[in-house]
C-alpha positions in Angstrom: 133.3 117.1 18.5 134.1 117.7 14.8 130.9 119.7 14.7 128.9 116.5 15.1 129.3 116.0 11.4 130.0 112.2 11.7 126.9 111.4 13.8 124.7 109.3 11.6 127.1 109.5 8.6 128.0 106.4 6.6 131.7 106.0 6.7 133.6 103.4 4.6 137.1 102.4 5.7 139.5 100.4 3.6 142.2 98.7 5.8 139.9 98.9 8.9 141.6 95.8 10.4 145.0 97.4 10.4 146.6 99.5 13.2 145.5 102.9 12.0 142.2 101.6 10.6 141.2 99.9 13.8 141.8 103.1 15.8 139.9 105.2 13.2 136.9 102.8 13.4 136.9 103.0 17.2 136.9 106.8 17.1 134.2 107.0 14.4 131.9 104.7 16.2 132.4 106.8 19.3 131.3 109.8 17.2 128.1 108.1 16.3 129.0 107.2 12.7 127.7 104.1 10.8 131.0 102.4 9.9 131.6 99.7 7.2 135.1 98.1 6.8 136.8 96.5 3.9 140.1 94.7 4.5 142.2 91.7 3.5 141.8 89.9 6.8 143.7 90.6 10.0 147.4 91.6 9.5 148.9 90.2 12.7 148.3 87.9 15.7 147.3 89.4 18.0 145.6 92.3 16.3 144.0 95.5 17.6 140.9 95.1 15.5 140.1 91.7 17.1 140.8 92.6 20.7 138.7 95.8 20.4 135.8 93.6 19.3 133.8 96.5 17.8 130.3 96.1 16.6 130.2 97.1 12.9 130.0 95.4 9.5 133.3 94.5 7.8 133.9 92.5 4.6 137.1 90.6 3.7 138.3 91.8 0.4 141.4 93.0 -1.6 141.6 96.5 -2.9 143.2 95.0 -6.0 139.8 93.5 -6.8 137.9 96.4 -8.4 134.6 94.6 -8.8 134.4 93.3 -5.3 135.4 96.6 -3.9 132.9 98.5 -6.0 130.1 96.1 -5.0 131.0 96.6 -1.3 131.0 100.4 -1.5 127.8 100.4 -3.6 126.0 98.1 -1.1 126.8 100.5 1.7 126.3 103.9 -0.1 128.7 105.8 2.1 129.0 109.6 2.5 132.7 109.5 3.0 135.5 107.0 2.2 138.8 106.8 4.2 141.3 104.8 2.2 143.9 103.3 4.5 144.5 99.8 3.0 148.1 99.4 2.0 151.3 97.3 2.0 152.9 99.6 4.6 156.4 98.2 5.3 159.6 99.4 3.7 161.6 96.2 4.1 158.7 94.1 2.8 158.5 96.3 -0.2 162.0 95.1 -1.2 160.9 91.5 -0.8 157.6 91.9 -2.6 157.8 95.0 -4.9 155.1 93.8 -7.3 152.5 93.3 -4.5 153.5 96.6 -3.0 152.9 98.5 -6.2 149.8 96.6 -7.0 148.3 97.2 -3.6 149.4 100.8 -3.1 149.0 102.1 -6.6 146.4 100.0 -8.4 144.5 99.7 -5.1 144.3 103.5 -4.9 143.1 103.6 -8.5 140.4 101.0 -7.7 139.1 102.9 -4.7 138.9 106.2 -6.7 137.3 104.4 -9.7 134.7 102.6 -7.5 133.8 105.9 -5.8 133.5 107.6 -9.2 130.7 105.1 -10.0 128.7 105.7 -6.8 126.6 108.9 -6.4 126.4 108.8 -2.6 130.2 109.5 -2.0 130.7 113.1 -1.1 134.3 112.9 0.2 137.4 110.7 -0.4 140.4 110.9 1.9 143.3 108.9 0.7 145.9 108.2 3.4 149.4 107.9 2.0 152.6 108.5 3.9 155.3 111.1 4.7 157.6 108.8 2.7 155.8 109.8 -0.5 158.2 112.8 -0.9 161.4 112.7 -2.9 163.6 112.5 0.2 166.8 114.6 -0.2 167.5 114.3 3.6 166.9 118.0 4.1 167.1 119.4 7.6 163.8 121.3 7.0 160.4 119.7 6.6 158.7 118.8 3.3 155.7 120.8 2.2 152.7 119.6 0.3 153.9 121.2 -2.9 157.4 119.5 -2.8 158.0 116.8 -5.4 156.9 113.2 -4.6 159.1 110.3 -5.4 160.8 107.4 -3.5 164.0 105.4 -3.3 162.5 102.1 -2.0 159.5 100.5 -3.6 157.2 101.4 -0.7 158.0 105.1 -0.8 157.8 105.1 -4.6 154.4 103.4 -4.4 153.1 106.1 -2.1 154.5 108.8 -4.4 152.6 107.1 -7.2 149.4 107.0 -5.1 149.7 110.7 -4.6 150.0 111.3 -8.4 147.0 109.0 -9.0 144.9 110.9 -6.4 145.8 114.3 -8.0 145.0 112.9 -11.5 141.6 111.7 -10.4 140.9 114.9 -8.6 141.7 117.0 -11.7 140.2 114.6 -14.3 137.0 113.4 -12.7 136.4 115.6 -9.6 137.6 119.1 -10.7 136.8 121.9 -8.3 135.4 124.1 -11.1 132.7 121.4 -11.7 131.9 120.8 -8.0 128.2 120.8 -7.5 127.7 121.1 -11.3 128.7 117.8 -12.7 129.8 116.0 -9.5 129.5 116.4 -5.8 132.7 114.8 -4.5 135.8 116.4 -2.9 139.1 114.5 -2.8 142.1 114.9 -0.5 145.2 113.0 0.5 146.8 112.9 3.9 150.5 112.4 4.6 151.5 111.6 8.2 154.7 110.9 10.1 155.5 107.8 12.1 152.2 106.9 13.9 152.7 104.9 17.1 150.4 103.6 19.7 148.9 100.5 21.4 147.8 97.6 19.3 150.5 97.7 16.6 152.2 94.3 16.1 153.5 95.0 12.6 156.8 93.5 11.5 159.9 95.6 11.1 158.5 98.6 13.0 160.4 100.0 16.0 157.7 100.1 18.7 156.0 96.8 17.8 159.5 95.1 17.7 160.4 96.5 21.1 157.1 95.7 22.8 156.8 92.2 21.3 160.4 91.4 22.5 159.7 92.8 25.9 156.5 90.8 26.2 158.6 87.7 25.4 161.5 88.7 27.8 164.1 89.1 25.1 166.2 91.9 23.7 164.9 93.9 20.8 167.2 94.3 17.9 167.6 98.0 16.8 168.4 99.0 13.3 169.4 102.5 12.2 169.8 103.9 15.7 170.7 107.4 14.3 167.7 107.6 11.9 165.5 110.6 12.7 161.7 110.3 12.3 158.6 112.4 13.1 157.1 110.4 16.0 153.5 111.0 17.0 150.7 109.0 18.7 148.3 107.5 16.2 145.4 109.7 17.4 147.3 112.8 16.2 147.1 112.1 12.5 143.6 110.5 12.9 142.4 113.8 14.4 143.8 115.4 11.3 142.1 113.0 8.9 138.7 113.4 10.8 139.1 117.2 10.8 139.9 117.2 7.1 136.9 114.9 6.5 134.7 117.3 8.5 135.6 120.3 6.4 135.1 118.4 3.2 131.7 117.1 4.3 130.8 120.7 5.0 131.6 121.5 1.4 134.8 123.4 2.0 136.3 123.2 -1.5 139.6 124.8 -0.4 140.3 121.8 1.7 140.6 119.5 -1.3 144.2 118.6 -2.0 147.2 117.2 -0.1 147.8 117.7 3.7 150.7 116.9 6.1 150.0 115.9 9.7 153.0 115.5 11.8 154.4 116.4 15.3 156.0 119.6 16.4 159.8 120.0 16.2 160.4 118.2 19.5 158.7 115.1 18.1 161.5 114.6 15.5 163.8 112.3 17.3 166.4 109.6 16.4 165.7 106.0 17.0 168.1 105.5 19.9 166.7 108.4 21.9 163.2 106.9 21.4 164.4 103.5 22.8 165.9 105.2 25.8 162.7 107.1 26.4 160.7 103.9 26.3 163.1 102.3 28.8 162.4 105.1 31.2 158.8 104.1 31.3 159.3 100.3 31.5 162.5 98.8 33.0 161.8 95.4 31.4 162.7 96.9 28.0 166.1 95.8 26.7 167.8 96.0 23.4 170.9 95.4 21.3 172.1 97.1 18.1 171.7 95.1 14.9 175.0 93.7 13.6 173.7 92.8 10.1 175.0 95.4 7.7 173.0 94.1 4.7 169.9 96.0 5.6 168.2 97.6 2.6 168.3 101.4 2.2 166.1 103.4 4.4 166.1 107.2 4.8 168.1 108.6 7.7 166.3 112.0 8.0 162.7 112.8 7.3 160.7 115.8 8.5 157.3 117.3 7.6 156.2 120.9 7.5 152.6 121.1 8.8 152.2 124.8 8.4 149.3 124.3 6.0 147.3 122.2 8.4 148.1 124.6 11.2 147.0 127.7 9.3 144.1 126.4 7.2 142.6 123.7 9.4 143.6 125.0 12.8 145.0 121.6 13.5 147.7 121.1 16.2 149.2 118.1 17.9 147.8 117.4 21.4 150.4 115.3 23.2 154.1 116.0 23.6 156.5 113.3 22.6 157.1 112.4 26.2 153.4 112.0 26.9 153.1 110.0 23.7 155.8 107.5 24.5 154.5 107.2 28.1 151.0 106.4 26.9 152.3 103.9 24.3 154.3 102.0 26.9 151.4 102.1 29.4 149.1 100.5 26.7 151.5 97.6 26.0 152.5 97.2 29.7 148.8 96.8 30.7 148.2 94.5 27.8 151.1 92.1 28.6 151.0 92.3 32.4 147.3 92.6 33.1 145.5 91.7 29.9 143.8 95.1 29.8 143.1 97.1 26.6 143.4 100.8 27.2 142.3 102.0 23.7 139.0 103.5 24.7 140.5 105.0 27.9 143.3 106.6 25.9 141.0 108.0 23.3 139.0 109.6 26.1 142.1 111.1 27.6 143.3 112.4 24.2 140.0 114.1 23.4 139.9 115.6 26.9 143.4 117.0 26.6 142.5 118.4 23.2 139.5 120.2 24.7 141.6 121.6 27.4 143.9 123.0 24.7 140.7 124.5 23.1 141.4 122.9 19.8 138.3 123.7 17.6 137.6 120.1 16.6 137.3 119.0 20.3 134.9 121.7 21.3 131.1 120.9 21.7 
C-alpha cells in the first residue's frame, strides 16, 4: 500500500490528537511508519486519540511556540511532516479571532520555519481547508488556482496559511533549486467536510447529532439548506498519504496545492444529511435552530478535484450513502456497546479501495 514508502519512515504529525490527526496516526502506524505527534493536549472529552490508545511518542506543545516545536522536530529528525494542528471551527473563530489567526497562520509559519532548519525533512504537507477559497457561492467547484480569501476569521486564516505555504515554497524551497541547495518538497492539501467516528468537536453537524443522540435529546440543526462536500475522513487522508508518497519519491510536479473532495453526489445540504443519518439510526432526532443571530457561514461550497484525479490517480472510495452508514455504525457501536470500530473500518476502506483497483491500495 502506497508503494510501502511509509514503512520505516519517520513521520511527524502536528495536531495528532485531533480528529483527523488521530485517524492519520492510526493509518501510518498500520503502514509501518515511525510516528511522532505534537499537539496541544486532547481537544474533547471523550477523544478519538485516547480511546485508540496507540503506541507512539507524542509531545504536548503549541505550534505558536517556535522554539519548542523546532526542538521537538529536531529531536525526531523526521522524513516527512504532516501539519494538521489548527483552530478549526468557524463559530469559534468569531469568538477568538486572535487565537485563530495566531494558531493557523503563525503556527504554519513556525512549522515551515522549523522544518527549514532541519536537514532530515524531505516533505512537508500542510493541511488547510476547502474554506481557504474566496467563496463566491458558485455552483461549480473551486480549483487550486482560484483566489484564496475568507469572510469569517477561520476561512481567512486558512487562506493566509495557503499564502504562507506558497511563499515558503517559492522563497526557501524553490523547485529550480531542488537537490541543489535543498532537498525538501512542499505541498498543501484542501479537503471538504471530513466526517467519521471519533469526532466530538463543538459546532460540527455530525458530532452535534451523535452527542445529542447518545444523551437521548434532540440535536439542534443550523443552516439546514447549506450545501457542503461530505466525505469520510479516510478519503482525504488517502489523498494526503498518496501526495506524501509521490513527494517522498521525489516527484517535483506534485509540489503545490491539491483539492481532495467527494464526487458530485457527495455534495448535499445539511437537512438531507440529517435525514440520511436517521435512516441508519432511529434514535436520531432533531429540531431546527430558532436563534437567528448565528454568525455568517457560507451556504454553498464545492471543490473541483480534477487535478488529483488526473495527476495523482486519486478517487473517492465510498459513496455518500456508504459513508453516512459507516459513520452512524461507528457511533452506534460506541454508545450502545462501547466498541471502537476505527481499525475495522480502516481495514474495510482499504479493502474496498483495492477492489476498485486504486493504485495506492495495490500491493
